[in-house]
N, C-alpha and C positions, 0 to 999 in steps of 0.2 A: 561549846559542839559537842564533845565527848558527850558530857553529862547529857545533853539533847538526842544525842543518838541509842543512848542508856532506855529516855525513855521510851523514845520510838521505840526500839527491838522489845522493850517488854510489853509495850500496846499491844505489839503483834504478835507476841508469845501468848497472850491473853487471848485475842482473838483467835487464832490457832486452835488456842486448847478449848475454849466454845464451841469451834467448829466439829472439835473432834468430838467433845459431848455429844455435841445434838446430834452428831450421824451414830454414834454406838449407840445412844438410847433408840434411834428408829430401825438400826440393823438388828438390833439385840432386843427385842419385846422379853425374853426371858428375865432381863434385867429389870423389868417393871415387878412393882408391886401387884400382892395376888387379887386385888381390888380393881386394879388400872389393867389387869390382864381380865378379868372378869366382863368389866365393862367395857372393854373394847371390843374383845373377840365370844363375848358369851360363853365361855369355856372356864373351868378352872384350869390353872398348872397342870393339874395331871392330866386333865382331858385334853387340851392341846398337846401335851405330850404322847399321847395315844393317837392321836390325828398323825401327829407329825412321824410316829413310829410305824403304824400301818403304810404308809407310802413314804418314807424316806427312800429306800432303795429305787423306786421307781422314779423320782424327782432328780434327774440329770439331765444339766439345761447349761448354758451360755449365754450370757447375754450380748448386745454387740458390742461391748467393749474387752468380749473375751475374760469375761471376771463370772464364775459362778455365782449366782443367789444360791445361799444355804437353804437345804432343804426347809429348815426351819422357820426361815424366813417368807420361803412363799406360802408355805401353809396359814402362818400367821395373816398375810396378805390376802389370802381368799377369805379366810375365816372373818377377818374383820367387815370384807365387803359384804358377805353373807349376813353379818348379825347387827349391820348397820343400815344396809341399803343404801350406803354414801354414793356418791357420785365417783366416777372412777378419781376423780383431780385429786379430790378427799383423801381416800386410801393412799393414792401415790404418794400426796405428801406425806400424810402420816408416817409413811419408810422411808423416805427417802429415798424415791424411786420415780421415774418418770412415768407417766400416765400410760404408754404405750407398753412399756413394761409390766405397769401393772395390768392391762388388759389381757396380754400374752400370759401370763403369771396366773390370775383367775382362772382363766380358761384350760389352763393346762394341771390344774388342781381339781377341777370340778371333773373334767375328763377322767384324771386318774382315780378318783373317788370313786366313780361311775363303774371302773372297771371291777372295783371290789365288792358291787352288791349283792350279789349271789353269795359270797363269804359271810354278810355283815348282815342284811336281811331277808331271815329265815321264816318259813310259814311249815307249822308243824305237820309234817305230812307222814311219817312212820307212826304207829302205835305206839312207842316207845314214847315219843316227843307228843302227841294227842295225851294221852293219858297224865303225861306232868304237866303240859299246861290245864287238862280238866281238874287237878288235883290242885296246883295252882288257885284257880280260881275258886274252886269251893273252899279251900280253909280260908279267904278272907271273904266271903259272903254265903258261903252255905248253897251256893246257886252250882246246880249240876251240869255237867257235860261241856260247860263253854271254855272255847279256846281260843277267843279274841273278841277284840269291839271293834265294830265298823262305822264311817261316818265320812263324809266329805267337807274339806275345807278348800276355803278359795285362795289361790295364789293372784295376785293382782299383774296386772301386764300393761307394761309403761314402753312407751319409746316410739319405734317405727308404726305407722299406721299396718295393720293385719291385713287387707285385700278385700275385695269385693264380699268374701263372707265373715267380715271383721262382725257383725250384727250378732252372729251364732254364739260370740265370747261374751257378750254383755249378761253380765248375771241378773239374778232379783235387786240385787242391791246397788243397781248402775253404774261396775265400773267393769272393765275389761279384764277377764281371769282365764286361769285353767282350775275347773275342779277337780280337786285333786282328793281320791280315796284312799283311805287309811285305813290300817289294820292294827290294834295293838294288843299288847299282853297284860299281865297283872302288873308289871312293872313298868307300863307305858311306853313298852319297846316299841319301835314300828317292825310291823313281823312281813307287810305286807302292803306295797302302795304303786298307786297307778296314777300316773300325771300324764294325760294326754285328750281330757276330754274338754268343752270349751267349756264357759262358766253357764252358757243357758241351760246345759244339761243336768237333770235329774239324777240325784244320787240314786234313786233306786234304777233308773236305765244305767248307770253307770256299772254295779255291782251285777247287774242280769247279763250284762256283756263282759264282763271280766275274766279272767281264764280261773281265777279263784272260785265268781260264781257260779261258772260251770262246772267245776270242779265237784260242788256241793249239790247242786241241781243232778248230775251226771250219777251221784251218790257214789261218787269217788273219795268223800272225807267226811272222815268220822267227825262229831262232834258238834255244837253250835255256835253262832255267833250272836252279840247283841250290836243291837243298830234302834236308830230312832226313828220317830214318827216318818220320818221323810223315807222309810223301805217298805215294803210290802213285805207283809208277814209269810212265811213263809217255813216249812218243816223244821229247817237248818238257821232259819234269823228271824229272831226272838225280837218283838219291837213292842213300846207300850200300848198297853191297853186304853180304850178310848171308850170316854164315860163311864168311868170306874164306880162302880157300886159296894165293892166288899173293902175291911183293909190288908186283905192278903193281894188286891189287885193295885192299891196304893202303893202298900210297900214293893211291889213286883216293879211299877211303875218308877217308884222313887231309886231304886237300883239302877234300873237299866239306863235310866237318863243321867245318872250321878256317872258311872263308869263311860260311858259313851263320850259326853262333855270333856271330864278328866282325861281322858285319853287322848284328844285331839289336844284340849289346850296344855298339856304337858311335850306333847310329841312334834308341835310343829311350832315354827316360827310365826310370831300372830301380826306382827305389827303390819300385814299387808291382808290378813286372814280375816275372815269373817266380816 
């Protein structure tokens, strides 16, 4: 009998240890290898820590069991959802939490990150900032006066019906979306973003009605932007030349298109875009 009890206790110990290991792995994503972190969260380890350190002081919340989820885990839960577009059940299971907790955490982290947008997403407005941006563009291309590259990308809308006006969200590719305007710098960093127009809206209309577009139109902004042929040519917005005739025009087009599309490709989540 003693031997049987010893075997039983040993099995229970092994089961408990396995459960502990699973919980530890789920609740401590930083214990994962670098490859696993990037695969699950689309950030390097240092990138994840940068986001965590940005919002750590703002993430203070107790779960229904009065056990606080660490800020690190909250950020990882949100990053996994952003990176994979997974359903809540999958994100919750991966991190050992309930679906409702995952939903609350993702909402909380998203709102918290949103409060920092003006500290992180900055358009060059002072002469010093404009000059620095122009020098950066000139150094990589020889193209003068440019401070940014503008384009639109479609963010797919899934879920509940959008209401009586949902047809305006249907884009030219046949799915519902938000047409999001993005402006990037030479490092493909987003310096301006506008995500409020339905998918059927043309890129050019969005820019014309945006605050940054109005600033250029009113001659309150120095410098030039590059855009693709979806935009109207303006004194401050350089677009590709139609029906090129000279090598210079062809070289100009190659640069404008390359910078525009590379900016959008690098700086946005592409799984639901375009």
